[in-house]
Every structure is written in structure tokens, then in C-alpha cells.
C-alpha positions in Angstrom: 0.0 0.0 0.0 2.8 2.4 0.9 4.6 1.7 -2.3 1.5 2.7 -4.3 1.3 5.9 -2.4 5.0 6.7 -3.1 4.6 6.0 -6.8 1.4 8.1 -7.1 2.5 11.0 -4.9 4.5 12.8 -7.7 1.6 12.4 -10.1 -0.8 13.8 -7.6 1.5 16.7 -6.9 1.9 17.5 -10.6 -1.9 17.4 -11.1 -2.4 19.7 -8.1 0.2 22.2 -9.3 -2.3 24.1 -11.5 -5.1 24.1 -9.0 -5.9 27.3 -7.0 -6.4 27.0 -3.3 -9.9 27.9 -1.9 -10.3 31.1 0.0 -9.9 30.7 3.8 -13.1 30.6 5.7 -12.0 30.4 9.2 -12.6 33.5 11.3 -9.4 35.6 11.6 -7.7 33.7 8.8 -4.9 35.6 7.3 -4.5 36.0 3.5 -1.1 35.6 1.9 0.1 38.6 0.0 1.2 38.0 -3.5 5.0 37.8 -3.9 6.3 40.7 -5.9 9.4 40.0 -7.8 12.0 42.5 -9.2 11.0 41.3 -12.7 7.4 42.5 -12.2 8.5 46.0 -11.0 11.0 46.4 -13.9 8.3 45.3 -16.4 5.9 47.9 -15.0 8.4 50.7 -15.2 9.7 49.9 -18.7 7.9 51.7 -21.5 6.5 49.4 -24.1 8.6 50.8 -27.0 11.8 50.3 -24.9 11.2 46.6 -24.6 10.7 46.4 -28.4 14.0 48.2 -29.0 15.9 45.6 -26.9 14.6 42.6 -28.9 16.8 41.0 -31.4 15.6 40.9 -35.0 13.6 37.8 -35.6 13.5 36.9 -31.9 10.4 36.9 -29.8 12.4 37.2 -26.6 16.0 37.6 -25.4 17.7 35.8 -22.6 17.8 37.8 -19.4 21.0 39.4 -18.2 22.8 37.7 -15.3 21.3 38.5 -11.9 18.3 38.0 -9.7 15.0 37.2 -11.4 12.9 37.0 -8.2 11.3 34.3 -6.1 8.9 31.5 -7.1 7.1 28.7 -5.4 8.0 25.4 -7.1 6.3 22.1 -7.3 7.9 18.8 -8.5 7.8 18.6 -12.2 7.6 15.4 -14.3 9.8 12.9 -12.4 10.6 11.1 -15.7 12.1 14.2 -17.3 15.8 14.0 -16.6 18.1 16.9 -16.0 18.5 19.9 -13.8 15.8 22.4 -14.8 13.3 24.8 -13.5 10.2 25.6 -15.7 9.2 29.1 -14.8 7.4 32.2 -16.0 10.3 34.3 -14.7 12.1 33.9 -18.1 11.1 34.5 -21.7 13.8 32.3 -23.2 15.7 29.2 -22.1 18.8 30.3 -20.2 21.3 29.0 -17.7 20.4 29.9 -14.1 20.9 29.2 -10.5 18.3 28.4 -7.8 18.7 28.9 -4.0 16.7 27.2 -1.3 17.6 27.6 2.4 21.3 28.4 1.6 21.8 25.6 -0.9 22.3 26.4 -4.5 22.2 24.5 -7.8 22.9 25.4 -11.4 19.9 24.7 -13.6 18.5 25.4 -17.0 15.6 27.9 -16.8 12.9 27.0 -19.2 10.0 29.5 -19.9 6.4 28.6 -19.3 3.3 30.8 -19.8 2.1 32.7 -16.8 2.6 35.8 -14.7 6.1 36.2 -13.1 4.6 35.6 -9.7 3.0 32.3 -10.8 4.4 29.0 -9.6 7.1 27.0 -11.3 8.0 23.3 -11.8 11.3 21.9 -10.8 13.1 18.7 -11.8 13.5 15.8 -9.4 17.3 16.1 -9.7 17.3 19.8 -8.9 15.0 19.4 -6.0 17.3 16.7 -4.5 20.4 18.9 -5.1 19.0 21.8 -3.0 17.6 19.5 -0.3 14.0 20.6 -0.8 11.2 18.2 0.4 9.8 16.3 -2.6 6.3 16.6 -1.3 6.6 20.3 -0.4 6.3 23.6 -2.2 9.6 25.3 -1.6 10.1 29.0 -2.3 13.2 29.5 -4.5 15.4 32.4 -5.3 16.0 32.4 -9.0 18.9 34.0 -10.8 20.2 34.0 -14.4 23.9 33.2 -14.9 
């Protein structure tokens, strides 16, 4: 019985990654404030025509410069997908990156996915193990481009 649970756990986590939590109903329950990332602030301050000027000809997006991209909450991605990667809306193009969780870091490939910059991300099993994050948890990661 326990073996079946362990086998199905990653699948259930992956299925739940896209679900939105219900509003708290308990009296005095606190609401979590959305995480504001530096990328969101920069996007709001940048004029639309400035972003177009920075794009390469024939390219929809450019790789971000090295540095902090912000924070994201990550769930375990497809366990069968090998490699060290983080699928996140914090990037617009695939780029090398670094993630940090509770003082432990790992070099990963940052892969763009649709969504707002504050939306959640999916992390590979190898990357999650490298930073010592709980496989059944939802760790908050610091994400940086290299």
C-alpha cells in the first residue's frame, strides 16, 4: 500500500500544481500577500517601446541578463524528465540559471512557461534533490540568471 502511495505521490502533486487553493473561511484567517518579484517591478516601469528596442531581429524574446529574477514557489515537475531544470514564467527564453533554497544552490536550465512572473514553477527531481527541498513540499526558491 505504501509503495503505491509513493509511486502516485509525484503524479498527484503534478496534477495539483495548476489548482488554485480555496479562500480561507476560518474567522481571523490571514490572507497571503502575492510575492512581488523584481522582474514585475521592472516590467511595469519599462515603456513598451523600450522593450521592443531591446529585442533581437527575428527573436520573440531575449535571454535575461545575469542576476536575480525573483522568487517563485515550485512544485515537483515530471519525475521522468531527466536533468537539472526549472520551468518558470520568470524567463522568456531558455537560459542558464541558479536556484537557491535555504542556503543551498544548484545550477539549472531555466525554461520558460506561460504565466505571470509571480505564478508558480515546476522543478526537476534532480534539482529538488540537489538543493535538499522536500519532494512533497512547495519550496520558495530564489532564481537568478547566470
